[in-house]
N, C-alpha and C positions, 0 to 999 in steps of 0.2 A: 094273331093273324087277322088281317082285315077281311071282312066278308062283303060280298056284293049284294046290294038290295035290288032284286030284279024289278021291282015296281018303280023305284026311284032312279035307278041308273047310276048310283054312286056307291062307294064302299064305306063301310063302317069300321072303326070308330072315327076315321078322318072326317066323315060327313057331319059330325057333331061339333067340329072345331070351326069357329067363326074367324074370318080374316086370313091373312097370310101367315104361313109358318115363320117363326122368328129365326130365320136362318143366321143372321149375324150373331144372335145370342148363342146359338148352338155352336157355331164355329168359334166364337170367342171362348166359350167354356172348354171346348176341345183343346184350343191352343193354351189356355191357362193350365189345364191338366198336363199337357206336354211340357210346359215350362217348369212346373213343380217337380214332375218326374225327372226331368233332365238335370236339375240341380240337386234334387234329393231333399226330403223333408228334414233330415238331420242337419244338413248344411244350412238350410234356411232358418231353422229354429235357432241354431247356434249364432248365426249372424244377427238375428233380431234380439236374442238375449244379450249379446255383447253390447248392443246399443242401449238396451234397457239398463243393464248393470252400470254402464257409464253414466247415463242420465240420473239414475237413483243415487249414485255416489256423489255426483256433482251437486244435485239438489239437496242432499242431506247436509252439505257444508255451506249452503248459500243462505245469506240473510234474507228474511222476508218470504221464504218458501218452506213449505213442509210437505215432503212427499208422504203419501199414504202407502205403507207397505204392510199388508195384512200378514198375520202369522203364517209362516211357511212360504213367504214370497208371494208374488202375484203373476208369475209367468212373464209374458212379454207385454206388459202394460205399465205405464207410468201415470200415476194419479197424483195431482198436486192441489194443495190449498195454498193460498197466498195472503200476505198482508199488504196493505196499501192499495190493492185493487182487487175486485172480485175476479174469480176465475173467468167469468163471462167477459168482463172488460179486457182482461189480459188476452183471451183468445181473439177478440176482435182486433186488438192492436197488433197481435202477431200475424193475423190474417192479412192485414194491410202491409206487412213486411214479407209476405210470401210463405208463411208457415201455415199449414193446415192441420188443425186439431179441433177437438170438440169440448165444449164446456156445458155444464148443466147437470141434469139427472141421468143422462145416458140410458134412458128407458129402464132404469133400475132403481126405483125409489126405495126398495127395501135394502139394497146394498148401501145406498147413501145413508139410510137411517142407522144401519149397523156401523158404518164407518164414521158417523157423526159429522158429515160434511155440511149439514144445513141445507142440503139440496143443490149445491153448486160446487163442482170440482172441475179441474182442467184435466183432460185425459189425452195422453200422448201414446199413440199406437204405432211404433216402428214396424215396418214391413220389409218385404223382400228387396226393395230398392233403397232403403234407408242405410245410412252409414254413420260412423263415428264423426267424421268431418262435419256432416250436416248437424249432428247432435251437438257438437261444439259450438256451431253458429247459433243454434237455438238457445243453449245455455247462456251464451254471451248476450243475446238479444233480451232474454227474460231478465237477466241481471240489470241491463241498462234500463228496461222499462220499469222495474221495481225500485230503482234508485231515484228515478225522476220525480 
């Protein structure tokens, strides 16, 4: 509960906050929570896992690509090593074609050491708005880039 400081004329703890309250951030968080609750976490998890299963299956059979799947699976995350191009080069070329993913250490150097990636891997993280159709386009584009 905020208390009034009689000498200063303002309430605490609000008086210790500098600047304007981040109303857009607060509203965005609220709407994000409503979105997830509306669809349900089970539905969203299954949707994301379906895309990941598809990608891992396709990459396991693709030349010049090696998906990294730790023992017990890896949840909804696809990690790739590539031949012919570094993961960073591949991520840059995919970005130019409209795909957004991350290459490098992913703020997890010990994980890369354990997985023996050499410090560079391509990470694909499907989310609530991802679908298998888009995953098919990604697989096709990666195949084209690694054949070139």
